[in-house]
N, C-alpha and C positions, 0 to 999 in steps of 0.2 A: 570165171563168173564175175559179173560186175558187183561191186560192194553196194549194199542197200543204202539208199539215201537216208541221211539223218533227219528224222521227222520231229525234232524238238520244236514245240509250239512257241516260238520266240515272241510272237505278238501277244499271246495270252500272258506269258511270263513278264513281258515288259509292262503290260497293263496292270498286272497284279503288283509288280514292283513299284510302279508309279502310285498305285493306290495306297500301298504300305507307306511309301515316303510321304504322300500327301496326308495320310492319317497321323503320322508322327509329327509332321509340321503343324497340323491342325491342333494336335494335343499340346505342343509347345506354345502355340499361339493362344490357346484357351487358358493354359496355365499362366502365361505372361499377362494376359488380359485380366485374369482373376487376381494375380498378384498386384497389378496396377490398381485395380478397383479396391483391393484391400488397403493398399498404401494411401490411396486417395481418401478412403473412408477413415483411416487412422489419422491422416492429416486434418480432415474435417473436424474430428473429435478434439484434437489438440488445439486447433485454431478457435473453435467455439468455446472451449473451456477458458482459453486466454481472453477471449472477447468478453465473456461473462464476468470473469474475475476483474479485468481492468475497468469494466463499467462500474462494478462495486467500489473499486479503489478510487475512481473518480468522484463518486458520491462521498466517500470517506474524506477525501482531500478537501472537498468543498466545506464540509462541516468542521474539519480540523483547522482550516484557515480562518474560519469565523471565530473559533475558540482561541486561536493564537492571538488574533486582533483584540479580543475581549480581555484576555489575560495581560497582554502588553499595555492596554489602556489602563487597567486597574493598577498594575504595579507602577506605571509611570505617574499616575495620579497620586499614589502614596508617596513616591520619592519626591515629587514636586511639593507636596504638602509638608514633607519633612524638611526640605531645604530652602523653600521660598516662603518668606513671611507674607507675601501677597496671595499665596494659595493656601487654603485651609480645607480641612475635612472635619465634619462634626462627629461627636461621639455616637450619635444615633445611626449614622450611615457607614461608619468605618468598618463595622463587622461584615457588612455585605461586600465591601471591596476586598477585605482580607480573605473572604471566602474564596475568591477567584485564585488566590495563591495556592490553594490546596489541591489544585488539579494539574495533572500531567497526562500526556498522551502515551498510550501503550504501544510500544514498538511492534507488538505482535499483530496489530491491526494491518500491518503491511506485509505480513507473511503471505506467500502465494505459492501454493502447491503446483499450479500450472506453470508458473515461471520457473520454479526449481526443476520441474521435470524436463523443461526445455533447455535451460542454461546449464544445468548440472546433472540431469538425470538421463541423458542419452537420447532424448527424443528430438533433439535438434535436427537429426537426419530426416525426420518426417516433414519438416518445413522446407519447401522448395525455394522460397524467396530469401535470397541473401540479404537484401535490404532490410527485410523484417527481422531477420536473425540479428543483424547488427544493431538495429534500434532496440530490440529486446535486451541485448547485452548491455547497452548503454543505460537503459532504464534501470536495470538491476543494480548497476553501480550507484546511480542516484538514490534509489530506494535504500541501499545499504547506508548511505550517508545520512539520509533522513532518520533511519532507524537508530543510528548511532547518536544523533542529536536527541532523539526521544529518550534513549537510555540515560544520557547525561541529565536530562530534565527529571527523569524518574529518580536517579541517584541523588540529585539535589533535594528533591522532596523528602526522601527518607533520611538522608544524612545531614541535612541542614535545616530545612523549613520545619519539619515535624518536631525534631528535638527542641528547636528554639521555641516554638509555640507551646509545647508541652511544659517547658520550664518557665515561660514568661507570659503566657496568655491563657485564655479559657477556650479551648478548642470546641467544647460543646456549645458554648455561646456563639462562636463564629459559625459553626455548622448550622445552628438553629436559624441563622439569618440568611441562609442560602435556599433558594427555591428551584434553581435549575443550573445546568452546566453553563459555564461562561459563554455568553453570546448566543445560547441556544434555548430559547424559552420553551420549545417543544420537548426538550429533554429534561424532564422533571427530576429534581433531586429529592428523594424520599428519605427523610430522617425522622425518627420517632419524635413526636411532639413533646417538648420539654419546657418547663418554666424556670427561667433563671431568676431566682429570688434576689440575688445580689449581683447584678451585672457588673462586669469589669469595664473600666474605661481604657480601651485599647489605643486611644490617641496618645497615651504616654509613651508608646513604643516608638513613635515617630522621632523623638529627640535622641534616640539611642544610636550610637555609631554602628554597633554590630547589626542592628536591624536595617539601617540604611545600606550597610554592606550587602546584606541579603537581598535587598531590593535591587541594588545595582547588578548583582550576579544574576538574579532572575531575569532582569531586562536583557542582559548579555546572552543568556540562554535562549530567550524568545527570539532575539534578533538573529542568532545563529540558525535557528530553525527556519525563520523567514528567509534569510539569505540563501540557504540551501534550496528551499522550495522555489523561490523566485528566480535566482540567478541561473539555475540549471534548467529552468523551464519545465518543471515536473508536470504541471497541468497540460502544457502544450505538447509535451512528449507523449503523454497518455492519449491525448486526442489524436495525435498523428498515428500512433500505433493502432488505435481503435479503427481508424480509417483504413489502414493497410490490412488489418485483419478482415474487415468487412469486404474489401476488394478481393482478397485471396479466396474467401469463402464463396463469393459469387462466381469465381472461375471453376470451382469444383463441381 
């Protein structure tokens, strides 16, 4: 007898196998597409948080630069009056000038959770632009230097200016003559209204060598801050990174 032919339905099996392979590939493609969308969404969140934060930092920097200039002008005026007979400052106006010595910048204003999350928190992998990552890393270095300058200014306030004024001046009288933060009329300084019945003449401080030394050191600190901000182009770097962030967000 002849052996019966093999009636295996190859065409149907091949079609079913192709369908299975196609469904597996489709599942992989959907998963990959979903993962890519998730990554792009996560990148968008990171980029937007950086953009919002740097926009705030830019406004902070504008105001702080105004404050630096006002403090530097005040302390320079005091030192010039103390050392130059042709430059004077009267008893009625000196307290308002001394008031500007009582201010320092908080280094915490430059804390940035979005920056930390990218440069030290493992989220750098979400950013696809190598140029942007490099710029962010460089900005973080500059900000660290600025914060260090601010810490020096704060330490000088607590360790030198305040003890000197507490021992040699009337701090309440000086504070009562201040109305706003240095150089910022819109930032009002609210101090309880007091009446100094026996005001002190603070012009006598100008002839003291130790006070002149404090003024010199204060000028040096303000110039350090100014040099760090200007020489490293902090404002320009922030502007450049804001532009890069905006461009990357438009691509997503």
